[in-house]
N, CA, C and O atoms as CSV, one atom per row, in Angstrom:
chain,resi,resn,atom,element,x,y,z
A,1,MET,N,N,204.449,77.515,140.251
A,1,MET,CA,C,203.926,77.281,138.909
A,1,MET,C,C,204.620,78.196,137.916
A,1,MET,O,O,204.799,79.388,138.164
A,2,ASP,N,N,205.000,77.627,136.809
A,2,ASP,CA,C,205.609,78.413,135.737
A,2,ASP,C,C,204.540,78.878,134.760
A,2,ASP,O,O,203.512,78.227,134.577
A,3,LYS,N,N,204.808,80.026,134.135
A,3,LYS,CA,C,203.911,80.573,133.111
A,3,LYS,C,C,204.742,80.827,131.859
A,3,LYS,O,O,205.732,81.558,131.890
A,4,ILE,N,N,204.321,80.206,130.754
A,4,ILE,CA,C,205.081,80.232,129.505
A,4,ILE,C,C,204.189,80.735,128.375
A,4,ILE,O,O,203.008,80.395,128.300
A,5,PHE,N,N,204.770,81.550,127.498
A,5,PHE,CA,C,204.100,82.001,126.276
A,5,PHE,C,C,204.771,81.316,125.096
A,5,PHE,O,O,205.998,81.262,125.020
A,6,ILE,N,N,203.963,80.789,124.168
A,6,ILE,CA,C,204.489,80.084,122.997
A,6,ILE,C,C,203.828,80.657,121.741
A,6,ILE,O,O,202.606,80.790,121.679
A,7,LYS,N,N,204.650,80.994,120.739
A,7,LYS,CA,C,204.149,81.402,119.422
A,7,LYS,C,C,204.655,80.359,118.439
A,7,LYS,O,O,205.852,80.080,118.373
A,8,ILE,N,N,203.723,79.781,117.670
A,8,ILE,CA,C,204.035,78.646,116.802
A,8,ILE,C,C,203.865,79.074,115.353
A,8,ILE,O,O,202.798,79.543,114.956
A,9,TYR,N,N,204.917,78.910,114.568
A,9,TYR,CA,C,204.937,79.277,113.154
A,9,TYR,C,C,204.910,78.011,112.304
A,9,TYR,O,O,205.526,77.005,112.656
A,10,GLY,N,N,204.200,78.069,111.196
A,10,GLY,CA,C,204.158,76.935,110.272
A,10,GLY,C,C,202.730,76.696,109.808
A,10,GLY,O,O,201.900,77.606,109.807
A,11,THR,N,N,202.455,75.452,109.412
A,11,THR,CA,C,201.109,75.062,109.003
A,11,THR,C,C,200.382,74.604,110.255
A,11,THR,O,O,200.473,73.443,110.654
A,12,VAL,N,N,199.649,75.545,110.876
A,12,VAL,CA,C,199.017,75.257,112.164
A,12,VAL,C,C,197.568,75.744,112.241
A,12,VAL,O,O,196.933,75.619,113.288
A,13,GLN,N,N,197.044,76.292,111.154
A,13,GLN,CA,C,195.651,76.730,111.165
A,13,GLN,C,C,194.844,75.929,110.149
A,13,GLN,O,O,195.356,75.532,109.102
A,14,GLY,N,N,193.574,75.699,110.477
A,14,GLY,CA,C,192.690,74.970,109.575
A,14,GLY,C,C,192.869,73.468,109.597
A,14,GLY,O,O,192.394,72.773,108.698
A,15,ILE,N,N,193.551,72.955,110.614
A,15,ILE,CA,C,193.837,71.513,110.677
A,15,ILE,C,C,193.471,70.903,112.035
A,15,ILE,O,O,193.829,69.760,112.317
A,16,GLY,N,N,192.759,71.661,112.873
A,16,GLY,CA,C,192.397,71.157,114.195
A,16,GLY,C,C,193.510,71.250,115.215
A,16,GLY,O,O,193.483,70.566,116.238
A,17,TYR,N,N,194.489,72.095,114.938
A,17,TYR,CA,C,195.659,72.172,115.818
A,17,TYR,C,C,195.304,72.707,117.200
A,17,TYR,O,O,195.830,72.202,118.192
A,18,ARG,N,N,194.432,73.711,117.308
A,18,ARG,CA,C,194.088,74.259,118.629
A,18,ARG,C,C,193.432,73.195,119.508
A,18,ARG,O,O,193.730,73.114,120.699
A,19,TRP,N,N,192.557,72.391,118.947
A,19,TRP,CA,C,191.907,71.316,119.716
A,19,TRP,C,C,192.941,70.291,120.191
A,19,TRP,O,O,192.856,69.774,121.305
A,20,PHE,N,N,193.902,70.014,119.336
A,20,PHE,CA,C,195.006,69.114,119.673
A,20,PHE,C,C,195.801,69.672,120.854
A,20,PHE,O,O,196.149,68.937,121.779
A,21,VAL,N,N,196.084,70.976,120.815
A,21,VAL,CA,C,196.823,71.627,121.900
A,21,VAL,C,C,196.044,71.529,123.212
A,21,VAL,O,O,196.627,71.263,124.263
A,22,VAL,N,N,194.737,71.742,123.152
A,22,VAL,CA,C,193.894,71.641,124.354
A,22,VAL,C,C,193.990,70.232,124.946
A,22,VAL,O,O,194.148,70.076,126.157
A,23,GLU,N,N,193.897,69.219,124.103
A,23,GLU,CA,C,193.976,67.838,124.602
A,23,GLU,C,C,195.319,67.552,125.263
A,23,GLU,O,O,195.369,66.906,126.310
A,24,LYS,N,N,196.395,68.022,124.667
A,24,LYS,CA,C,197.731,67.812,125.248
A,24,LYS,C,C,197.876,68.569,126.562
A,24,LYS,O,O,198.484,68.062,127.505
A,25,ALA,N,N,197.324,69.778,126.632
A,25,ALA,CA,C,197.396,70.556,127.880
A,25,ALA,C,C,196.661,69.835,129.000
A,25,ALA,O,O,197.144,69.780,130.131
A,26,LYS,N,N,195.503,69.286,128.690
A,26,LYS,CA,C,194.733,68.553,129.698
A,26,LYS,C,C,195.485,67.298,130.135
A,26,LYS,O,O,195.467,66.938,131.312
A,27,LYS,N,N,196.140,66.638,129.192
A,27,LYS,CA,C,196.924,65.439,129.508
A,27,LYS,C,C,197.979,65.740,130.572
A,27,LYS,O,O,198.244,64.912,131.443
A,28,TYR,N,N,198.580,66.930,130.495
A,28,TYR,CA,C,199.654,67.307,131.423
A,28,TYR,C,C,199.185,68.231,132.544
A,28,TYR,O,O,199.999,68.843,133.235
A,29,ASN,N,N,197.859,68.328,132.722
A,29,ASN,CA,C,197.285,69.113,133.813
A,29,ASN,C,C,197.752,70.580,133.785
A,29,ASN,O,O,198.105,71.153,134.816
A,30,LEU,N,N,197.743,71.165,132.589
A,30,LEU,CA,C,198.148,72.554,132.416
A,30,LEU,C,C,196.912,73.424,132.238
A,30,LEU,O,O,195.867,72.948,131.795
A,31,SER,N,N,197.033,74.674,132.578
A,31,SER,CA,C,195.956,75.623,132.332
A,31,SER,C,C,196.471,76.698,131.382
A,31,SER,O,O,197.674,76.827,131.159
A,32,GLY,N,N,195.519,77.482,130.818
A,32,GLY,CA,C,195.915,78.544,129.903
A,32,GLY,C,C,194.969,78.669,128.742
A,32,GLY,O,O,193.773,78.401,128.865
A,33,TRP,N,N,195.512,79.081,127.603
A,33,TRP,CA,C,194.697,79.293,126.407
A,33,TRP,C,C,195.529,79.113,125.145
A,33,TRP,O,O,196.760,79.138,125.169
A,34,VAL,N,N,194.802,78.929,124.032
A,34,VAL,CA,C,195.417,78.837,122.709
A,34,VAL,C,C,194.524,79.600,121.747
A,34,VAL,O,O,193.302,79.588,121.897
A,35,LYS,N,N,195.121,80.270,120.751
A,35,LYS,CA,C,194.318,81.008,119.771
A,35,LYS,C,C,195.051,81.128,118.446
A,35,LYS,O,O,196.281,81.127,118.387
A,36,ASN,N,N,194.248,81.233,117.368
A,36,ASN,CA,C,194.772,81.557,116.049
A,36,ASN,C,C,195.043,83.054,115.990
A,36,ASN,O,O,194.316,83.852,116.582
A,37,VAL,N,N,196.095,83.426,115.270
A,37,VAL,CA,C,196.441,84.829,115.068
A,37,VAL,C,C,196.309,85.123,113.574
A,37,VAL,O,O,196.547,84.247,112.742
A,38,GLU,N,N,195.935,86.342,113.241
A,38,GLU,CA,C,195.694,86.715,111.840
A,38,GLU,C,C,196.902,86.498,110.938
A,38,GLU,O,O,196.737,86.333,109.729
A,39,ASP,N,N,198.113,86.495,111.492
A,39,ASP,CA,C,199.320,86.306,110.670
A,39,ASP,C,C,199.574,84.837,110.318
A,39,ASP,O,O,200.592,84.519,109.703
A,40,GLY,N,N,198.642,83.925,110.710
A,40,GLY,CA,C,198.788,82.506,110.378
A,40,GLY,C,C,199.458,81.678,111.456
A,40,GLY,O,O,199.607,80.466,111.306
A,41,THR,N,N,199.864,82.323,112.542
A,41,THR,CA,C,200.490,81.599,113.644
A,41,THR,C,C,199.440,81.191,114.665
A,41,THR,O,O,198.271,81.563,114.565
A,42,VAL,N,N,199.879,80.424,115.640
A,42,VAL,CA,C,199.057,80.078,116.803
A,42,VAL,C,C,199.846,80.513,118.036
A,42,VAL,O,O,201.054,80.298,118.127
A,43,GLU,N,N,199.134,81.129,118.984
A,43,GLU,CA,C,199.754,81.529,120.240
A,43,GLU,C,C,199.091,80.781,121.377
A,43,GLU,O,O,197.905,80.458,121.319
A,44,CYS,N,N,199.880,80.507,122.423
A,44,CYS,CA,C,199.276,79.944,123.617
A,44,CYS,C,C,200.035,80.386,124.856
A,44,CYS,O,O,201.241,80.632,124.827
A,45,ALA,N,N,199.287,80.479,125.940
A,45,ALA,CA,C,199.835,80.761,127.262
A,45,ALA,C,C,199.555,79.538,128.118
A,45,ALA,O,O,198.443,79.011,128.129
A,46,VAL,N,N,200.582,79.094,128.834
A,46,VAL,CA,C,200.484,77.840,129.571
A,46,VAL,C,C,200.969,78.063,131.000
A,46,VAL,O,O,201.976,78.734,131.226
A,47,LYS,N,N,200.243,77.494,131.959
A,47,LYS,CA,C,200.656,77.558,133.360
A,47,LYS,C,C,200.663,76.150,133.919
A,47,LYS,O,O,199.723,75.382,133.710
A,48,GLY,N,N,201.733,75.814,134.634
A,48,GLY,CA,C,201.813,74.499,135.246
A,48,GLY,C,C,203.206,74.189,135.731
A,48,GLY,O,O,204.067,75.066,135.800
A,49,ILE,N,N,203.420,72.932,136.067
A,49,ILE,CA,C,204.734,72.459,136.507
A,49,ILE,C,C,205.649,72.406,135.286
A,49,ILE,O,O,205.267,71.892,134.234
A,50,TYR,N,N,206.866,72.944,135.436
A,50,TYR,CA,C,207.734,73.121,134.272
A,50,TYR,C,C,208.020,71.811,133.535
A,50,TYR,O,O,208.019,71.797,132.304
A,51,LYS,N,N,208.263,70.718,134.247
A,51,LYS,CA,C,208.559,69.460,133.541
A,51,LYS,C,C,207.366,69.013,132.689
A,51,LYS,O,O,207.552,68.412,131.630
A,52,ASN,N,N,206.141,69.303,133.148
A,52,ASN,CA,C,204.958,68.982,132.340
A,52,ASN,C,C,204.858,69.905,131.133
A,52,ASN,O,O,204.455,69.475,130.052
A,53,ILE,N,N,205.222,71.171,131.313
A,53,ILE,CA,C,205.227,72.117,130.185
A,53,ILE,C,C,206.227,71.657,129.130
A,53,ILE,O,O,205.941,71.728,127.935
A,54,GLU,N,N,207.390,71.189,129.556
A,54,GLU,CA,C,208.395,70.697,128.604
A,54,GLU,C,C,207.856,69.522,127.781
A,54,GLU,O,O,208.034,69.483,126.564
A,55,LYS,N,N,207.205,68.576,128.439
A,55,LYS,CA,C,206.628,67.422,127.734
A,55,LYS,C,C,205.530,67.879,126.768
A,55,LYS,O,O,205.459,67.404,125.635
A,56,PHE,N,N,204.681,68.796,127.219
A,56,PHE,CA,C,203.626,69.378,126.399
A,56,PHE,C,C,204.207,70.007,125.128
A,56,PHE,O,O,203.709,69.768,124.028
A,57,ILE,N,N,205.252,70.802,125.285
A,57,ILE,CA,C,205.879,71.470,124.138
A,57,ILE,C,C,206.406,70.441,123.141
A,57,ILE,O,O,206.219,70.595,121.934
A,58,GLU,N,N,207.053,69.409,123.632
A,58,GLU,CA,C,207.569,68.371,122.729
A,58,GLU,C,C,206.439,67.705,121.943
A,58,GLU,O,O,206.586,67.434,120.752
A,59,GLU,N,N,205.324,67.443,122.602
A,59,GLU,CA,C,204.216,66.784,121.911
A,59,GLU,C,C,203.537,67.697,120.898
A,59,GLU,O,O,203.210,67.252,119.798
A,60,ILE,N,N,203.316,68.974,121.246
A,60,ILE,CA,C,202.645,69.854,120.282
A,60,ILE,C,C,203.567,70.200,119.115
A,60,ILE,O,O,203.106,70.626,118.057
A,61,LYS,N,N,204.867,70.015,119.314
A,61,LYS,CA,C,205.842,70.274,118.247
A,61,LYS,C,C,205.878,69.136,117.228
A,61,LYS,O,O,206.131,69.376,116.048
A,62,ARG,N,N,205.629,67.904,117.667
A,62,ARG,CA,C,205.900,66.752,116.807
A,62,ARG,C,C,204.711,65.837,116.497
A,62,ARG,O,O,204.756,65.115,115.501
A,63,GLN,N,N,203.665,65.839,117.299
A,63,GLN,CA,C,202.706,64.743,117.196
A,63,GLN,C,C,201.442,65.013,116.389
A,63,GLN,O,O,200.708,64.069,116.097
A,64,HIS,N,N,201.155,66.254,116.015
A,64,HIS,CA,C,199.941,66.481,115.206
A,64,HIS,C,C,200.185,65.941,113.798
A,64,HIS,O,O,201.222,66.235,113.204
A,65,PRO,N,N,199.245,65.152,113.247
A,65,PRO,CA,C,199.500,64.493,111.962
A,65,PRO,C,C,199.602,65.436,110.756
A,65,PRO,O,O,200.205,65.067,109.748
A,66,PHE,N,N,199.026,66.650,110.835
A,66,PHE,CA,C,199.033,67.548,109.678
A,66,PHE,C,C,199.835,68.824,109.883
A,66,PHE,O,O,200.102,69.547,108.923
A,67,ALA,N,N,200.216,69.105,111.104
A,67,ALA,CA,C,200.962,70.340,111.386
A,67,ALA,C,C,202.394,70.235,110.875
A,67,ALA,O,O,203.034,69.188,110.967
A,68,VAL,N,N,202.871,71.339,110.340
A,68,VAL,CA,C,204.278,71.465,109.969
A,68,VAL,C,C,204.797,72.668,110.758
A,68,VAL,O,O,204.485,73.814,110.436
A,69,ILE,N,N,205.588,72.392,111.788
A,69,ILE,CA,C,206.088,73.453,112.659
A,69,ILE,C,C,207.419,73.948,112.101
A,69,ILE,O,O,208.402,73.209,112.054
A,70,ASP,N,N,207.432,75.211,111.679
A,70,ASP,CA,C,208.681,75.821,111.205
A,70,ASP,C,C,209.561,76.236,112.372
A,70,ASP,O,O,210.768,75.995,112.376
A,71,ARG,N,N,208.931,76.871,113.371
A,71,ARG,CA,C,209.666,77.253,114.573
A,71,ARG,C,C,208.687,77.644,115.668
A,71,ARG,O,O,207.510,77.908,115.423
A,72,MET,N,N,209.220,77.671,116.888
A,72,MET,CA,C,208.426,78.081,118.050
A,72,MET,C,C,209.229,79.110,118.832
A,72,MET,O,O,210.426,78.938,119.064
A,73,GLU,N,N,208.552,80.183,119.234
A,73,GLU,CA,C,209.149,81.138,120.167
A,73,GLU,C,C,208.582,80.803,121.534
A,73,GLU,O,O,207.365,80.765,121.717
A,74,ILE,N,N,209.458,80.562,122.486
A,74,ILE,CA,C,209.034,80.171,123.828
A,74,ILE,C,C,209.702,81.116,124.817
A,74,ILE,O,O,210.920,81.293,124.806
A,75,ARG,N,N,208.880,81.720,125.674
A,75,ARG,CA,C,209.469,82.596,126.699
A,75,ARG,C,C,208.641,82.531,127.973
A,75,ARG,O,O,207.432,82.299,127.946
A,76,LYS,N,N,209.330,82.744,129.088
A,76,LYS,CA,C,208.638,82.827,130.374
A,76,LYS,C,C,207.990,84.196,130.481
A,76,LYS,O,O,208.536,85.199,130.021
A,77,TYR,N,N,206.823,84.219,131.093
A,77,TYR,CA,C,206.177,85.493,131.391
A,77,TYR,C,C,206.954,86.169,132.508
A,77,TYR,O,O,207.133,85.589,133.579
A,78,GLN,N,N,207.411,87.372,132.274
A,78,GLN,CA,C,208.099,88.138,133.304
A,78,GLN,C,C,207.093,88.876,134.178
A,78,GLN,O,O,207.257,88.972,135.394
A,79,GLU,N,N,206.047,89.394,133.536
A,79,GLU,CA,C,205.032,90.136,134.281
A,79,GLU,C,C,204.025,89.167,134.897
A,79,GLU,O,O,203.921,88.009,134.494
A,80,ASP,N,N,203.297,89.668,135.874
A,80,ASP,CA,C,202.251,88.855,136.488
A,80,ASP,C,C,201.052,88.837,135.551
A,80,ASP,O,O,200.485,89.889,135.253
A,81,ILE,N,N,200.668,87.680,135.092
A,81,ILE,CA,C,199.559,87.563,134.148
A,81,ILE,C,C,198.572,86.537,134.675
A,81,ILE,O,O,198.958,85.490,135.194
A,82,ASP,N,N,197.298,86.852,134.535
A,82,ASP,CA,C,196.266,85.914,134.957
A,82,ASP,C,C,196.045,84.871,133.871
A,82,ASP,O,O,195.829,85.205,132.706
A,83,ILE,N,N,196.099,83.627,134.260
A,83,ILE,CA,C,195.794,82.521,133.357
A,83,ILE,C,C,194.710,81.690,134.019
A,83,ILE,O,O,194.796,81.362,135.203
A,84,GLU,N,N,193.702,81.356,133.252
A,84,GLU,CA,C,192.563,80.594,133.766
A,84,GLU,C,C,193.020,79.287,134.405
A,84,GLU,O,O,194.135,78.822,134.169
A,85,ASP,N,N,192.138,78.704,135.219
A,85,ASP,CA,C,192.442,77.419,135.845
A,85,ASP,C,C,192.134,76.227,134.941
A,85,ASP,O,O,192.362,75.077,135.316
A,86,GLU,N,N,191.616,76.511,133.754
A,86,GLU,CA,C,191.379,75.463,132.766
A,86,GLU,C,C,192.153,75.844,131.503
A,86,GLU,O,O,192.798,76.892,131.464
A,87,PHE,N,N,192.092,75.009,130.483
A,87,PHE,CA,C,192.761,75.335,129.226
A,87,PHE,C,C,191.673,75.542,128.170
A,87,PHE,O,O,190.876,74.643,127.904
A,88,ILE,N,N,191.650,76.731,127.576
A,88,ILE,CA,C,190.562,77.105,126.658
A,88,ILE,C,C,191.089,77.551,125.293
A,88,ILE,O,O,192.262,77.893,125.143
A,89,ILE,N,N,190.199,77.539,124.311
A,89,ILE,CA,C,190.482,78.119,123.017
A,89,ILE,C,C,189.928,79.539,123.042
A,89,ILE,O,O,188.739,79.750,123.281
A,90,LYS,N,N,190.802,80.503,122.793
A,90,LYS,CA,C,190.376,81.903,122.720
A,90,LYS,C,C,189.996,82.231,121.291
A,90,LYS,O,O,190.597,81.720,120.346
A,91,LYS,N,N,189.004,83.077,121.135
A,91,LYS,CA,C,188.587,83.544,119.794
A,91,LYS,C,C,189.357,84.791,119.443
A,91,LYS,O,O,189.166,85.352,118.363
């Protein structure tokens, strides 16, 4: 299983984007979390099969009707990190 961290910049808060991310993660059988950050970005940690993570990233980048994604930082977790077996919204 791969573990990926994603930081999303753009218009991604106040538009239901985190709920959208949760639905896409469930569609691809991924686990992890998503949260709003005070700087206006959204962060998420994702665990799953890499080809499913790739499809997930493409969908969260392009398919939300109100999101405007300026850029995404995507990196593999180098350290061992615990990720839940479900996909949740973190506060």
